[in-house]
N, C-alpha and C positions, 0 to 999 in steps of 0.2 A: 042803976041807971037804965032807963028804958032805951029801946032802939032809936027813937026819934032824937032823944038827947045825945046819945052816942054819935049819931050822924052829924049833929050840930057841932060837936066838939071836933070831929074829924074834918068837917067842912072848913071850920074856922082855922084849924092848924094848917091845912093844906093851902088855903088862900093867903095866909100870912107868912108861909115858909118862903124863903128866898132861894131854895134849891129843892130838888125832888126829895120826898120824905119816905124813907124806908119803913118797912113794917116794924122794925125794932123800936124806932122812935115813936111810931103810932102806939105800940104797946105801952110805952112809957107814959103816954097821955092818960092811960087808964090804970096805971100802977100795975101793969102786967096781969090785970084781971080779965082781959079779953085776949083770946088766942088768935093765931094767924088766920084760921078758917073763918072765925066770926068777923075779923077785920076785913077779910076779902069779901065776905057777904055784904058788909056795910059799904064797902067801896063800890061793889057792883050796883047797889041801890043808888048811891050817889051819882054814878055814871048815868043811870037811867033818869034820875032827877034832872040832870043837866042836859039831857038830850034835846036837841032842837035850839039850844042857845048858842050865843057866839063864843062861849067858852066851854071847854070840855075837860074832863078828867081823864088822864092817860097814865099808863104804866110804862116807865122807862127802865133803862138798865139799872140805875141806882135808886129807884123809888118811884113814887107817884107824885104828880103835880097837875095843877090846873094850868091850861094854856089856851091861847086863842085858836079858833078853828082855822084851818088853812084858807078857806074862802074869805076870811076877814082880813087877810094880809094886805090886800090892795088898798083897803081903807086905812089901816093902821100905818102903813108905810107913808101915808101923807102927813102923819104927825112927826115921823122921823125919816126925812128924806135922805139922810146920810147913806151912802153906799157902803155895803159890807166890805170886809177885806178881800182883796183880789190876790189869787195865787197863780204862779206860773203853771204851765202845762206840765213841766217836769215834776213840780211838787204834787200836783193832783195824780199824775201817773203813779208816782211813788206811793202815795197814800192808798190809792186803789189796789195796788199790788199787795201791799201789806194787809189791807182789809180782807181781800179775797184769798190770799195764799198764806196767811199767818200760821205758825211763826216763820219768819224769813230773816235771812241775814242780808247785809249790804250786797254781798256777792250774788245771792239769789235774785235780788232786784236788778242788779247789773246784767245777769244772764238773760233775764226777761226783756229788759229794756234795750240791752245791747250797747249801753253807754255807761260811763263812770258815774256813780251817784255822789253828788257833792255832799260833804259833811254838813254844809249849811242848810241843805234841804232836810236832813235828818234832824238837825237842831231845831229848825223852824217848826217841824211837826211835834217834836218833843216839848218845845216851849208852849205850843198851843194846847198841850196835854191831849193830843189825839193818838199818839203812839208812845210806847215805853219799851225798854229792854226787859224781857222777862226771864232771861237766862243766857247761857252760852252753848254753842254747838261744840260737841266733842270732836274737834278738828284742829289742824295746825292753826295756831294764833287764837283759838277759842273765840271766834267771832260772835258778837252779840246777836241774839234772836229778838226780832221786834214783832210786836203785836199791838192791836188797837186798844184803847182804853174805854172805860165806861163813859168817860166824858165825850168821846167820839160818838158813841151811840146816843147819849143824851142830846148832843147838839144836832143830831139828825132826826131826833124824835122817835128812835127805835128802842126796843127793850131787849133785843138780842141780835147776835150776828145772823141768826136764821132768817131775820126779816130783811136782810139785804136782797136786793133784786137778783134773780137768776139771770145770768148773762149768756148771750149766744156766743160771744167771742171772748178774747182775753181781756183782763182788766186793764183799763187805761184811764186817761183823763175823762173820757166820755162816761165811764162808769160812775164817777162822782157826779157828773151832770144828771145821769139817769137817777141816781139816788135822790138828787135835789128835786127833780120832777116828781119822783115817787113820794117824796115827803109832802109836797103840796097836795097830792091826790091820795095821801094815806096809802102809798104804794099802789093805789088804784086797783088793787087785787089782780094786777096783770100777771104777776109771777114771772114775767119774762120781759126784759127791757133791752132791745137791740142796741148795739153799739154803732155809732157813726164811724165812717172811715177815719182813721187816725191821720192828722195833718202832717205833712212832711216838713221837716225842719232840720236845723243843724244839730250836732251833738252837744251834750252837756259838757261843761268844763268842771273838773273837780275843784274844791276850794283850795287845794294845794297847787293848783296851776298845772297839773299833769295833762298830757295830751289825751284827748278822748279815745276811748277803746273803740276798736272796729266792731260794728254790729256782728254778733254771731249768727250762725245759720238758724239757731233755735230761737232767736229773738222774735217775740210775737207782737211787739209794739214798736212803731217807727221812732227813731231817736228824736229828741227835741231839746231845744236850748232854753234853759231856765230864764236867761236874760233876754233872748231875742223873741221867743214865742209870745203870741198874744196871751195876756194874762187871763186865766179862767177864774170864775167866781164861784166860791163854794156857797151853797144855799144857806140862808139864815134860818136858824130853828124857829119854831112857832113862839110868838110873844108870850112870856109868862105873865100871869096875872100879877099886877103890882101888889106889894105889901099893903095890908089894910092899915 
């Protein structure tokens, strides 16, 4: 098979795939007759072939996919005007702390936020497949250690945690907003995205109804209430190319 035919096979498979395609699946297209280096070379050529179009080929944490370019979003949103899910400030602060400080326990998150972390917040993030327990700390009670997943990176259009913006301040809800802005601009190659001042609000309540913890002196993010805070909106990932 010549290079042009191999590119056509790859292009077709990527367009028809309903999720990012890893290199091992691409090798299966060619009965393992093409190695990873050859496949990456073909993928680089495909990226150049699609340069300047409304759709681009990108590498994500779990594989490669075609998706709409960020500048096309305002037009595509007119076809799907539904608003994406909205999350409380407490949820986004928790997610940002896990993303930037992983692996962390609930106790670590509470030390940073200065409030009790609701079990419902952790469950919500686990159900969305943005975080997972990757082990347990060797400490009394063996608390679970949480980290972000590949799905979290895929949904933000990133291929590794190294691509998260470098922040001037501590991770909070604004960190996720910064990631959203960076996603639209392909991180804008800024390298540094400043935080806005955290909004003052009441403390979280745990799902068990316990009283909120007093903010510690080391707390670096203002306490917030998951129910009372204005809901924050997590950015929508770029639109995937529909199946052929």
